[in-house]
Structure formats: C-alpha cells, structure tokens
N, C-alpha and C positions, 0 to 999 in steps of 0.2 A: 944774272946777265943784264947788262945795261941796255935799255931800250932807246930807240931813236926818238927824239922830239923834233918833229918836223914843223917848221913855221909855215904860214900860209904861202909866202912867196917861194920858199924852197920846194914845197910840194908841187905847186903849179909849174914852176920852171923846170922841175925834173920831168913832169909829164910832157911839156912842150919839147924838151931836149930829146927825150927818147922817141917821141912820135915823129920828130923831124927826120929820123933815119928809118922810118917804117912806111914807105910809100905804097901801101896796099889799100885796096878799096874797103869800104865798110862791109861787114858781113864776112862769112867764111871765105877763105882763099883756097880755091880748088887747085891742088897740085896736078891731079888728073881726075878722071871720072870716078875713081874709087877712094881717093885720099884727099882730105881737106884739113886745114888748120884755121883756127880763129882764136881770139883773145878779147878779154876786157881788161882795161887799165883805168884805175881811178885814183885821183888825189883829192883829199878832203881836208879842210880846216874848219874847226868848230870852236866857238867861244861861249862859255857858260857863265851866266851871272845869276845868283840866287839870293834869297832873303837870309841866308846863313851868315851872320856877322863874324863867326869864328873861322870861316873859310874864305880865302881870297877867290875872286873871280879867276877863271883859268881858261886858256886856249891851248888846243892840241891839234896836231895834224897827223895824217896817216896816208900811206901809199900802198895800193894793192894791185897786183898783176896776176891774172889768171889765164894762162894759155891752155888751149885744148886742141885735141886732134881726133879725127874720126877716120876709120877705114871700113869700107863696105865692099867686101869681095864679091857679094851677090846682092840682088835686090832685097833678099830676106835676111841678110846677116849684117851685123854692124859691130865694130869694136870702137870703144871710146875711152879716152884718157884725159884727165884734167888735173892741172897743178895749181897750187896757190902759193904766191910769194908776197910778203908784206914787210913794210918798214914802219914801225911805230904802232901804237895801240889807240891813238886818238884819245877821245875823252872816255873811252870804255873803261880804262884803268883808274880814272880819277873822278868820274862824275859823282855828284851828290845823290843822284837818283838811282832807283833800283834797276831800271831798264836802260839798255844801251842806246845812246842818241844816234849811232850808226850801226846797223846790223851786219856789216860786212865781216869777212874773215880777216881780222887784223893779225898783227905779228904773233901774239900768244896763241891764236886760234889755229895756226897752221904748223905748230910744233907739238910733238908728242900727242898727236890727234887721238882723242878718246882714250888716252893712256896706253896706246898701242906701240909707243916708241917709234912712230912713223911721222916723218916731217914732209910737208909740202905736197905729197900725193893726195889729192882730194877724192877723186873717183877714178875707177878703172873697171869697165864692165863689158860684157858681151851680150848682145840681144839678137834673138831670132824671132821673126814675124811669120805668122801663119795666116793665110787667106781662108776665111770660113764662109764660103758662099759668096754672093755678089756684094753684100753690104757689111759683112762682119769681118773683123780682124782680131787676132790674138798675138800679143807680144810678150815674150818671156825674157827677162833680164837677170843676169847674175854677176856678182863681183863686189867691188867696193862702190856703194851707191849712196845717194842722198835722198832720204825719204821725202823731203819737201818738194822734190821734182815730181812727185806722184800724188801726194795726199794733202796738199794745202795750197791750191792754185787760186789765183785771182787775176783778172786781166789788168786791173788798175792799182793793185796794192800787193805786189809780190816780188819786187826787184829793187834791192837797196842801191843799185848802181844807176838806175834810170828813173825810179819812182820815189816813193817815200823813203826816208832814211831811218826813222825811229823803229826800234824793234817791235813796238806795239802795232805798227801799221804795215809791216812787211809780212809777218806771219801771225798766227795766234799764239802769243806768249804764255797763255795758260795751257796750251798744248805742249807736246814734248816730242814731236817728230824729230828723230836724230839725223845727223848728217855724217857722211864720209866714213862709213864702216861697212862690214861684210853683210851682204843681204841679197835678197831676190825680190823681183817685182813682176807682177802679171798685169797686163792691160788689155781689156776687151773693149772694142769699139763696135757699136751696132746702131747704125743710123745716127740719131741725135743723142743716144745714150752711151755712157761709158762707165766701166767698172774697173777700179784699180785696187790692187792689194799688194802690201809690202810686208816682208818679214826680214828683220835685221837682228844681228847679234852685235851688241855695242860693248867695246872694251871695258869702259867703266863709267859710272855716273858720278855725281858730286859726292856720293858716299863711298866711292872707291869700289863699287860692286859691278861685276859684269852682269848684263841683263839682256833680255830679248824684247824687241818692239814688234807690235802687230798693228798694222794700219789698213783701213779700207776706205774707199771713196766712191760714192755713186754720184754720177753727174749727168746733167741733161743740158744740151745746147739747143736754145730756142731762137729761131730766126723770125723776126717780127718786122713790120714796116719801119720801125724806129732803128733797127739794127740787131746785132747778135747779143744774146744774153746767155749766161752760164749759171747754173744752179746746182750746188754740190752739197752733199751730206757726207760727213766723215765720222768714223768711229776709230779711236786709237786706244791701245792698251799696252801694258808691259807685263813682264814677269814680276814676281814678288821679290824685288830686290832694292826697294827704296824705304828708308827709315821713316817711321811715323813722326809726329810732331814732338814726341817725348824722346826720340832717339833710341827707342828700345826694340820695337818689333819692326819687321820688314813687311811692307805692303806693296801693292801694285798701283800704278797710275791708270786711270780710265777717263776718257773724255769724249764728248760729242761736239763737233764743230759744224757750222753752216757757213758757206761762202757763196755770195751772190755777186755777179757783176752784169750790168745791162747798159748797152749803148742807148742813148736817147737822141737819135738823130746824128748828124755829121759832126756836131760840135760838143755835145755834152755826153757824159757817162756817169753812172752812179754805181756804188759798190757797198757791200755790207758783209761783216763777218761777226758771227755770234758763236759763243762757246761756253760749255759747262763741264767742269771737271769735278770728280769726287774728291773728298778730303781725308781719305784713310791714310795716305802718305802725307808728309809735310809738304805743303804747297803755299806759294805766295798768293795765288789767285785761284778762285773757283770759277768765276764768271767773267766773260769778255763780251763787251758790246762795242763795236767799232764800225765806222762807215765814212763815206765821203763822196766827193764828186771829182770828176776830171773834166777839164775844159780844153778843147783843142785850140791850137794857135790859128786854125782856120778862121776863127772869129776875128783876128786882127791881120789876116793875110799871110800867116807864116805856118804852114802845115807841120813844119818840123818842131814847133814849140808846143808846150802844154803847161797847164797849171793844175796842180793837185791840192785839194784841201781835205784833211782828214781829222777825225776825232775818235779817241778810244777811251773807254772807262773799264777798269778791271777792279774786282773786289772779291770778297768772300773767302780769302785764304785763312789758314788756321795758325799762322805765325803772327808776329807783331805788326806786320804791314796790313793796314785795313783796306787801302785802295790806292790806285794810281790813275791819274787823269793825264792824257796826252792830247795836245792839239798841234797840228803841223800844217804848214802851207809852203809850197815850193813853186818856183817858176823855172822850168827847164827850157833852155834856148839852144837850138841846134846852130852850131857855128859853121863848120864845114862838114863834109860827108862823114868824117870819122868822129868828130868832136861834139860834145854837148856840155854846156855850162849850166849848173843849177844853183840858184840862190834859195836858201832854205831857212825857215824860222820855226822853232818849236817852243811850245809852253808845256812844262811838266809840273806835276804836283803829286807828292807822296804823302799819304796820311797814315800815321802810326798810332798804335795803342798808347804807348807810354813814352813818347819821344817827340821832339820837334817835328813839324810837318814842313819839309822843304818845298819851296816852289820857286820857279824862275824861268828864264828864257835861254835858249840856245840858238845862236845865229851861225849859219854855216855856208860854205861855198864848196861845190863839188865839180870837178872837171873829169869827165868820163870819155874814154876813147874805146870804140868797138871796131874790131877789124877781123 
C-alpha cells in the first residue's frame, strides 16, 4: 500500500483547514451531563540529517487524529471509546536510528493492530468505581485498553502530542507495556498512595506469537512547599512467548522501571526514569537512564508556553546494538485556546558492535489541537 508523504506545509495547512470548521472549546465537549467527546489532532514534519554518507538527508510529515467519547450513566460507571486515524508514517519508516523520532500512532500503527485484523479502534472499555471508606477508591476496567495509561506515567515526559517527541523520552523503551488490546486493569487510591495492576492478552509480538502481559505500579504523591511530586515503581512481565537472541527458545520479558517527577516551584520541574530488563529474550536494551527539566512559560510571562529538555541513554542489550543516546529540547507555544506549536530538535546516536555508528540531528515542528 502506498503511504502518504506529507510535506511540512501540507501537514500544517491541513491542520488549520480542519480546525477552522471545529469551533469547540479546548478540553472535552459535554453533550450533556453524561456524554462528552474530545479529540487530539497533530501534524508533524521532521527532517533528519546524519553522518551516513550513503544515505541522503530526509524529511517526512505525518498527520494524526484521535477522537474519543465517554458515557457515564452513573457516578460510578463509565464507558469510553477512542479511535486513531493517521496519514503518513513520518520518519518512523525511514529513520537511520533504532528509536522512533516521534512516538505517535502513525499510519502503520493504526492498521491491523497487534495482528488482530482490527483497524482504527484503539481502546473501548467499561469502568466501575467503588468507594472504600472515606479516603480509598477502587476502579476496575475491562475491554480494549492501553497499558501505558496505567503503568508508565510521568507528569513531564509521557505525552508525544504535547511534550517530548522521541520514543526514548515518552515511555521506557526498554520496557514493553503494550497498547490497544484486550485486558483488565485495577486501580486503588488511598490517600497519597496508589496501586495499579494490568493484565492483557496481546494478539502477536514481533515474533508472531500471542502473549500475556502483566504489569503493576506502586505510586506515591508527595505534596511539598515546592509543589507536587510523584514517585512510582513498576514491575512488568510477560508469558514465555519471545524468542531468545539465537531465535531458538522462547523466553519471557521481565523489567523494573522507576519514574519520578517533581515540581520545583511555579517555574521549574524535574523528572527521571530508570529501567532494568533481563536479557533471557532478545532485547535491544537492558538499561535505561533518562531525565530532564521542564521550564514554565511563566518565566517570560506566558503561562501557556513551556520548554522541555531531556536526555536518555540506553544500553546492555544482547543483540548487535550496544547503546543509544538521545538528547531532545523543545519549545511549546500556546497559540489560541485550542492550538499549540512546538519547535523541536533532537540529537541521536546508535553504537553497534560490528557496524557504523550513525549519529545526527532531527529538527521538527509539531502543531497540536486539543478539543
């Protein structure tokens, strides 16, 4: 199938043309007190230049539209559905590097999702909430879910549409929390503590095998004079359906992730994500070290703006890739209530055992509308 190649101007003009006919306020649009709709729309253009003399520099665009709807017949019940539509794969299909420069669900990601022969439907679930005393709640969710909604959160590095773009800084790429498949989740909130657990059955992995995913996250929210902080410990595992590095035996994935974010007053914030994965199965990376800072536009008199600076280093895999280094900085500018324009620059370097080590820069522009 022929993929769209969207130029920078085509992508941005398409965004503007569509939004011109959507005169709705930012945030969810309430049809009534039980039913609401919302969406995120993003157009991106990125240009990659590397030290590889055999490959030409290249630029690619992509357009993503994700509408969602929720229905809450009672205070304790909720139905939710989310769709994903996309044009183009951006640099994901042609990049020189191992990790995607934009972690969004591009055209190939929203078709035949997880080998289920399902297109465009990302999530569809039902949730029931229980009140356990004065301070505790329990939420149970079942349906088509996204594990990263529960077990890999971070206030400053978790949203590819409004924060960092590179895969290394959106989630833990040495982790393997799956998205958009059958599963159930339990969420317990008790004061500042939270405990979340996810069980999913995933259609197929890269080896073509159906597998189970198990994820837990223990979190603590800390309120300090500087602001709110969140400190999380996650343990992820799978069934034994992943080939080892020799492609002979099947093994399971297991990893531990730490994710921290802390406000440092009204202007600054800091975050960190650390991860360790075993190497019984074939893995590109065992270890993840990433972190960065967030700077509010309050510093220059524009609360709707912010700057993000992040750095990630991944290594320890058992394949030919020795390590990957990623540095990214972005300036996000709020334009009007619905729109934000992001200017983004990334530096990436892959180090291999017996091959050239590509390195280079990726410049990008992202226009996001949320309504």
